[in-house]
Structure formats: structure tokens, C-alpha cells
N, C-alpha and C positions, 0 to 999 in steps of 0.2 A: 191427286198427283199432279204436279206441275212440271212442265218441260221448259228448260231455259236454253236459249240459242245465242251463241256468240256470232254476230254477223259483222262483216267488214266490207266497206265499199271501196270502189275505184281500183281494184286489181286490174291489171292489164294496161294501166296508164302511168305515165311518168317513166323516168329513167332508172338507172341502177340502184339508186337509193330506195326507190319504191319496191323494186324486186327484192332487195335485201329485207325490207320491212315484211313482206310476205314470208320469206324464208325463215327469218328469225321468229316471227310470230307463230307460224305453223309448227316450228320446232318446239317452241315453248308450250303451245297448247298440247302437242303430242306428249311432251314430257309430263304433263299433268293428267294424261288420259282423256283429253277433251278433243272433240271434233269441233270444227268451226266452218262457217259458211262464208264464202268469198263472192260477193257480187262483182262480177267481172265485166269490164267493157271490152267487147270483142274487136272494136275497130276505133280505138281511141284517137280523137281528133280527126277521124276520117282516114287514118293510115293503118295498114296491116299490122297486126300484133307482132312484136319482135320475137326472134328466136329465144332470147333470154327469158322473156315473159312466158312463152309457150312451155319451155323446159321447166320453169319454176312452178307453173300452174299444174302441169301434168304430174310433177313430183308431189305436189300438195294433194292432188286427187288420189294418187297411189298410196299416200300416207293416211288416207281415210278422211280427208277434208272434202268439203262440198263446194262445187262451183255452180253458181246461178247467174242469171242474166241481168245485167245492169245497163239497159239501153243498148244503143248501137255505137255511137261515137262519143257521147258526153262532151261534145264540142262546146256546149254552153249549158245553161240551166233551164232551157226552154224546149227541150227535145220532144217531150210528150205532153206538154201542157204549159199554161201560164205560170209565172212564179208563185211559190207557195211558202208559207211559214213552216218551219223556222229558218229556211234558207234566206228569207228576206230579213231576218234579224241578224244573220251572220254577215250578209252583204246587202246593206240597205239600198244600194243603187239598183238592185235587180228589178224592182218594180218600175222605177223611172226609165230604165233602159228598155224594158219591155214596152212601156207605153210609147216611147219614141219609135220603136220598131214594130208596133202592133200590126200595121198593114202588111208588113213583110212576114211576120211570124204566125199570124192566125191561120193562114192557109195550110200550115203544117198539120193541123189537128183534124184530119179526115181519117176515117176508118181505113181506107185503102192505103194512104201514105204511112200511117203508123203500123199497119199490118206488114207492109213491105219491109219496114225497118226491123221489126221484131223477127220476121222470117229470115232476113239477112243475118242477123245476129245468131239465130239458132243454127243456120247453116255453117257459120264460122265455128261455133261451138262443136258441132258434129265433126267437121273436117280437121280442125286444129287441136281440139282438146279431147275428142271422144266422149262428149257429154251431151245428153239431152236434157235441157233445163226444164224444171217443173214450176219454178217460182221466178217472178219478175220483180225488179225494183226500179222504178223510174228515177233517173238522175235528178238530184236536188228535190225529190218529192214533188216535182211538177207534173201534174196529171190532168187528164181530161176524160169525159165520158166516152169519146171515141176510142181512147186507149183501151178501156175495158172491153169494148166490143171486139177490138183487134185481138186482145189476149184470148178471149173466148173463141174467136175464129181459128186461132192457131193451136188451140188445145192447152193453153196454160191457164190453170184455174186458181192460181194463188198469186197474190201481190202483197208487198209490204213496204209502205213508206210513210204512213200517217203516224204522227208522234203523239204519245200520251203526255210527254213533257219535253219542253225545249230548254229546260233550265240548265242543261249541259253546256249552253252557250252564254250563260249569264255573266261569265267572267270577262266577256268582251266589253271594251269601254263603252260602246254605244248602247249596251244593254243594262247599264247601271252597276254591273260588277257584283251584285248581291246574289250569292248562291243559296237559293231557297227552294223547297219542294213546292212546285206549282204544277198542277195537272189540268189538262183541257177537259171540258165537259160536253163538247159537241160531237164526239164519237164514242162508241163503246170502248172500254178498256180491255177487251178480249177480242179474239178473232170474230169477224162478223161478215155476213153475206152482203155484198154491195152490188154495184152496177153489173148487169149481165150475169148475176149470180157468182161472180168472181169473189173468192174469199180474201178479205183484207186482214192481214195480221199486223196489228199496230206495233210500233217501236216504243219501248218503254222510255229510253233516254240514251244519251251519249255522254261519256265521262272522260274522254281522252282527246277532245279537240285540241288543236294547237294552243299551247300556253297553259293547259290545265295542270301540267306537272308542277308549275310554280305554286299551285294551291292544292296539292295532292291530298292532304288530309281532309280538306273540305269536300272534295269530290268523292272520296271514298266514303265519308260519312253520308253524303247525299245518296250514293248508291245503296248503302245499307237501309236508309229510310225508304227509298223507292222499292227495294226488294221486299221489305216487311209489308208495305202497303199493297203491292200488286199480288202477293201470294194468296190473298183472299178473294181476288177479283178475276183472275184469269188462269186457265190451265196451260197457257202457252205465253212465255215471256221472251221478247226479242230485245237484246242489247246491241247497241250499234258502236262501231269504230270505223275509222278511215285509215287507209294505208299511211297517209301523211301524218295523221295524228299519232299513230303508233311510233313512227320514226322520229317524231318530234321529241319524245321522251320515253325511251324503252323502259327505264326504271319505274316510272309512274304506271305505265301500261301494265307491266307484268305484276307489279304490286296490286293493282286494281283487280286483275284476273284472279290472283290468289285470294284476295279478300272476298270477292264475290263467290268464288268456288267454295270457300270455307263457309260463308254465310248460307249459301244454298244447301250445303251439306247438312246443315242443322235442321232443315225442314223435312219432316217425314214424307217419304215417297217422292221427293224432288230429284230431278236428274237433268243432265245436259244432253242435247241432241242437235242435229243439224236441220236446216229447213228442209232439205231433200228427204231426210229420214222421216220427218213428221208428215210431209206431204204423202210419201209412199205408204206410210202405215195407216193413213186415214185419220190421224190425230188432229190435223188442222181442220178437216171437214167436221169431225165430231165436236170440236171446240166451238165452231161457228154456229151457235144456236140462237143468235140474234141477228137482226137486219140493221144495216147502216142507214144513216140519214141521207136525204137528197140535198147535198150541200155544194155540189160542183156547178158553177155557172156555165162552164164550157164543156 
């Protein structure tokens, strides 16, 4: 049996168009009988969450959708660690900018500092949204060993940001524009126990990044190929979207959701769930029967 997860990043940030993205997407998921997991920034850009966002997120939670923690401010792509692929393929200047600011940024990555940020985010979740998060996703996939220690300290045992494939960004000009199935081989393709025994749940791919709607047929075919391949490798499969990517092309996004839902429905025993449901049921822990490699330098 395989559980599939629709996860969406950057809820809580941006203006009315992004709030509308959450509202429209959760309504669409609900119309298909699907739950979704929204990785939410509790203090976007260092500012308190707006009332509009709070109302929309609470409504999403009450409709059966899942809210999990996505950093604290997401003010840049270095909040919990140095820049990481595939964010560096989306914005190639991330590495050079980090290198120029290294002396300023490296002191961020202490256990005490990162634990304080996570705890502040958890407090905002509790007070404003009535949610106790169980899963964390670092903004831009930028992580450090100290972050895993901090997660363990605050009682969060699940993290998800490592990509199995970054080919969902191949359509960007700097990446050659060839949409092909290419998977990494430096991490397991299933949930794995990693630093501090935190369970990492890898992301399969993203198919709705800005501009993907112009090549909708190709991305939908890529999704089908990815789904066929991963079904024999992992009992948990995480699909990624962003609020801005959804808003960039609702037609493509909803077409993709329907296609993936239909494709998964043909697999015996396959179903959809939220990250919170899988964490609470023990399914994530049960799926993590391998250890991850020691690949982080920081």
C-alpha cells in the first residue's frame, strides 16, 4: 500500500492573491475528496500573520486540510542552513549571495538559535491557528545538522525537504528547458532516519512551478512516469506545490491534480493522506526502515 501526499509551500506569505490560491486549491481538493498539507510560514518576512491569512488557514483546517510548519519568517533562503539544490537551480545567484554573506549568515546555524525560531513558530501556530505541528519543512530546502538537533529538542520528529527529482524546474531557461525524468541517487527514495533520528520524507517532484502551464502536457506526462517509478520504491510519496505556482495557472494545476488522482487510483491499495495523518498513524515511522547518508557539511 502506498500513501500519496499533496503538499503546498508558503501559505501565510504574500497578499490577497496568495490567500485566494489557498482558498481555491483547498476547495478543489475538497471537491475531489482529497486532503492536502499546507506548509505555513507563521511570521512571513518577520511580520505577524494577517487576519485574512489566519481566517483562510483556520477555514482550511476546519475543512480537513493539514497545517504544518515552514520555518519562521522565510525572509530569505538561508533561514535554517546554507543554500541547497534544487533551489540553486531555480535561482542560481543563491550560492554567490550566500558566499558574499557567509560571515553574517553562518552564525545562524546554532542549535539554540534554530530551536528558538522553531519554538516561536510553534507558539504562533498554537495561539493563532490552534495547531500543534508534527512535521517541519525548512524554507528552500536549506538545512543544517543543528536544525535536526533543534527539531528533536522541541519534539518534532519528521522533516521533508530533500528532493528525489528536481526536473520540475527543467523548463527554466538556465536549466536547459528539457523536461526529462532524472532522479538523484545520493538519498533513499523512501522515508529514512537521518540526523538525530529525525525521519526525512523526501519530495518526489514539483510539476506546477511558475511557467509550467505553458508545457502542461509534458509535465503531466512527467508526473505519470514519476508515479509509475516511485510506486515500487516507497510506501509514502510526497508531491510538492507552491501557492504562487498554483495561482500562476489554476487550469494546469487542477488538471494535474485530477490526472495524478486518476493515475494513483489505478494502483491497488493506493490512497491519499496528509502529512499530519501519516505522522499520527505511525505510517511515516514504519516506512523509515533505512538510514540516510551523512552528506551535510554544516
